[in-house]
PAFIKE-442918 format. One record per residue (C-alpha): residue in one letter; x, z, y. Coordinates in nm, 3 decimals, padded with zeros to 5 digits. Layout:
N
+---+---------+---------+---------+
: r :      c1 :      c3 :      c2 :
+---+---------+---------+---------+
: a :       X :       Z :       Y :
...
+---+---------+---------+---------+
***
This chain:
177
+---+---------+---------+---------+
: r :      c1 :      c3 :      c2 :
+---+---------+---------+---------+
: m :  03.289 :  11.698 :  07.084 :
: k :  03.605 :  11.508 :  06.982 :
: k :  03.419 :  11.291 :  06.731 :
: y :  03.147 :  11.222 :  06.986 :
: m :  03.419 :  11.100 :  07.222 :
: e :  03.562 :  10.882 :  06.945 :
: i :  03.223 :  10.714 :  06.899 :
: l :  03.200 :  10.659 :  07.275 :
: n :  03.548 :  10.505 :  07.265 :
: f :  03.448 :  10.270 :  06.982 :
: n :  03.139 :  10.175 :  07.180 :
: l :  03.360 :  10.092 :  07.478 :
: l :  03.594 :  09.889 :  07.256 :
: a :  03.301 :  09.695 :  07.107 :
: k :  03.170 :  09.609 :  07.454 :
: y :  03.520 :  09.521 :  07.575 :
: n :  03.561 :  09.297 :  07.270 :
: k :  03.233 :  09.117 :  07.340 :
: t :  03.310 :  09.073 :  07.710 :
: t :  03.665 :  08.954 :  07.645 :
: n :  03.548 :  08.709 :  07.380 :
: e :  03.288 :  08.570 :  07.623 :
: l :  03.556 :  08.519 :  07.889 :
: m :  03.792 :  08.358 :  07.637 :
: n :  03.514 :  08.139 :  07.501 :
: n :  03.431 :  08.014 :  07.851 :
: i :  03.779 :  07.860 :  07.845 :
: i :  03.762 :  07.747 :  07.482 :
: k :  03.431 :  07.564 :  07.528 :
: e :  03.606 :  07.338 :  07.781 :
: l :  03.869 :  07.232 :  07.525 :
: t :  03.857 :  06.894 :  07.360 :
: e :  03.840 :  06.888 :  06.980 :
: d :  04.203 :  06.769 :  06.985 :
: e :  04.307 :  07.072 :  07.192 :
: w :  04.100 :  07.304 :  06.968 :
: n :  04.287 :  07.170 :  06.664 :
: q :  04.629 :  07.104 :  06.822 :
: e :  04.906 :  07.243 :  06.605 :
: f :  05.155 :  07.494 :  06.740 :
: n :  05.460 :  07.651 :  06.582 :
: g :  05.296 :  07.978 :  06.478 :
: y :  05.166 :  08.132 :  06.159 :
: f :  04.816 :  08.022 :  06.259 :
: k :  04.867 :  07.664 :  06.368 :
: s :  04.578 :  07.616 :  06.612 :
: i :  04.324 :  07.792 :  06.829 :
: h :  04.068 :  07.684 :  06.568 :
: e :  04.265 :  07.856 :  06.289 :
: l :  04.314 :  08.172 :  06.496 :
: n :  03.945 :  08.200 :  06.581 :
: s :  03.855 :  08.140 :  06.216 :
: h :  04.096 :  08.414 :  06.111 :
: i :  03.960 :  08.667 :  06.362 :
: y :  03.600 :  08.585 :  06.272 :
: i :  03.656 :  08.604 :  05.896 :
: c :  03.842 :  08.934 :  05.924 :
: d :  03.570 :  09.089 :  06.142 :
: f :  03.303 :  08.951 :  05.910 :
: n :  03.472 :  09.081 :  05.595 :
: w :  03.538 :  09.424 :  05.746 :
: l :  03.173 :  09.458 :  05.840 :
: k :  03.076 :  09.360 :  05.485 :
: r :  03.308 :  09.633 :  05.353 :
: f :  03.168 :  09.889 :  05.597 :
: k :  02.823 :  09.863 :  05.442 :
: y :  02.958 :  10.048 :  05.137 :
: l :  03.014 :  10.364 :  05.339 :
: r :  02.640 :  10.422 :  05.372 :
: e :  02.325 :  10.229 :  05.463 :
: f :  02.348 :  10.058 :  05.802 :
: i :  02.042 :  09.868 :  05.921 :
: v :  02.242 :  09.606 :  06.111 :
: l :  02.451 :  09.524 :  05.804 :
: r :  02.139 :  09.413 :  05.614 :
: n :  02.158 :  09.094 :  05.821 :
: n :  02.132 :  08.777 :  05.609 :
: v :  02.454 :  08.647 :  05.761 :
: f :  02.638 :  08.879 :  05.521 :
: k :  02.511 :  08.687 :  05.218 :
: k :  02.793 :  08.441 :  05.287 :
: d :  03.143 :  08.484 :  05.156 :
: y :  03.458 :  08.377 :  05.336 :
: l :  03.813 :  08.379 :  05.207 :
: f :  04.073 :  08.515 :  05.448 :
: t :  04.261 :  08.185 :  05.422 :
: e :  03.971 :  07.959 :  05.527 :
: t :  03.944 :  07.766 :  05.850 :
: i :  03.575 :  07.756 :  05.932 :
: f :  03.351 :  07.617 :  06.208 :
: k :  03.256 :  07.250 :  06.228 :
: n :  03.319 :  07.251 :  06.602 :
: i :  03.363 :  07.473 :  06.908 :
: s :  02.989 :  07.510 :  06.964 :
: e :  02.936 :  07.647 :  06.613 :
: y :  03.226 :  07.889 :  06.662 :
: i :  03.084 :  08.022 :  06.991 :
: l :  02.738 :  08.064 :  06.840 :
: l :  02.863 :  08.255 :  06.534 :
: r :  03.117 :  08.460 :  06.732 :
: t :  02.849 :  08.567 :  06.980 :
: e :  02.622 :  08.672 :  06.693 :
: l :  02.899 :  08.868 :  06.520 :
: d :  02.998 :  09.046 :  06.842 :
: k :  02.637 :  09.164 :  06.880 :
: i :  02.635 :  09.284 :  06.518 :
: l :  02.959 :  09.471 :  06.577 :
: i :  02.812 :  09.650 :  06.881 :
: d :  02.498 :  09.734 :  06.686 :
: y :  02.709 :  09.865 :  06.399 :
: i :  02.906 :  10.093 :  06.633 :
: n :  02.576 :  10.214 :  06.780 :
: e :  02.462 :  10.316 :  06.430 :
: l :  02.771 :  10.527 :  06.361 :
: i :  02.735 :  10.901 :  06.351 :
: e :  03.013 :  11.153 :  06.395 :
: e :  03.040 :  11.227 :  06.023 :
: d :  03.107 :  10.860 :  05.944 :
: l :  03.440 :  10.866 :  06.125 :
: e :  03.596 :  11.121 :  05.888 :
: k :  03.466 :  10.959 :  05.570 :
: y :  03.694 :  10.749 :  05.354 :
: l :  03.606 :  10.395 :  05.257 :
: e :  03.728 :  10.255 :  04.928 :
: f :  03.789 :  09.881 :  04.937 :
: t :  03.998 :  09.604 :  04.790 :
: n :  04.220 :  09.431 :  05.042 :
: s :  04.285 :  09.056 :  05.067 :
: k :  04.575 :  09.091 :  04.821 :
: r :  04.339 :  09.252 :  04.565 :
: i :  04.493 :  09.597 :  04.608 :
: k :  04.250 :  09.890 :  04.592 :
: m :  04.279 :  10.112 :  04.898 :
: e :  04.111 :  10.405 :  05.063 :
: r :  04.126 :  10.471 :  05.437 :
: k :  03.948 :  10.688 :  05.691 :
: m :  03.674 :  10.498 :  05.877 :
: k :  03.802 :  10.577 :  06.225 :
: s :  04.136 :  10.420 :  06.128 :
: l :  03.967 :  10.109 :  05.990 :
: i :  03.746 :  10.062 :  06.295 :
: t :  04.049 :  10.103 :  06.522 :
: h :  04.230 :  09.842 :  06.312 :
: v :  03.946 :  09.591 :  06.361 :
: f :  03.968 :  09.614 :  06.740 :
: n :  04.349 :  09.611 :  06.748 :
: h :  04.356 :  09.308 :  06.518 :
: q :  04.127 :  09.116 :  06.753 :
: a :  04.336 :  09.204 :  07.058 :
: h :  04.656 :  09.100 :  06.882 :
: h :  04.524 :  08.755 :  06.793 :
: r :  04.355 :  08.699 :  07.129 :
: g :  04.704 :  08.739 :  07.274 :
: m :  04.817 :  08.453 :  07.051 :
: i :  04.521 :  08.242 :  07.166 :
: s :  04.617 :  08.315 :  07.526 :
: l :  04.968 :  08.186 :  07.457 :
: y :  04.835 :  07.869 :  07.292 :
: l :  04.604 :  07.811 :  07.589 :
: e :  04.902 :  07.847 :  07.824 :
: m :  05.091 :  07.594 :  07.615 :
: l :  04.797 :  07.357 :  07.664 :
: g :  04.821 :  07.416 :  08.039 :
: k :  04.494 :  07.613 :  08.049 :
: e :  04.490 :  07.904 :  08.291 :
: n :  04.347 :  08.212 :  08.129 :
: s :  04.315 :  08.578 :  08.213 :
: f :  04.042 :  08.687 :  07.975 :
: s :  04.237 :  08.996 :  07.874 :
: d :  04.183 :  09.123 :  08.229 :
: s :  03.813 :  09.166 :  08.158 :
: m :  03.814 :  09.512 :  08.311 :
: y :  03.879 :  09.335 :  08.642 :
: n :  03.633 :  09.052 :  08.577 :
: t :  03.326 :  09.247 :  08.476 :
: e :  03.202 :  09.600 :  08.426 :
: i :  03.192 :  09.702 :  08.063 :
+---+---------+---------+---------+
***
């Protein structure tokens, strides 16, 4: 029963992630290219860089997850690409929103393919610093969602610095998940 509840929780987190990204992207799509690329005094210098980082991390985690077992959704041709964790991708805001929307759907579909036994399995992978690691899947999936929330908080701050009102983290009040 506990593992079943964990899968339901991951399903809720995946839907929350999609809904929150949609709300955030409704603000981002109104930015000018200058605002999208404006530099701030943070590790990731712009909203563009932050969104690239989140996307690339989600993308690369999903690529790693396919080594746990066969997942239908992870056969998607989008995973034939390779991204370095240090890249800044997306030609423009429209391309970002298109690819982010697609990846959020893949993430939901991936969570829907999980079975209880998957959560206790260990995944062997090489991290971005080329260190071989092994972690339990439920910890890795939790990390993916926490990582997104952390960086969306940074995006919210950058939007405030641009004078853009935003409350996309309040998605539980804005829409039913």
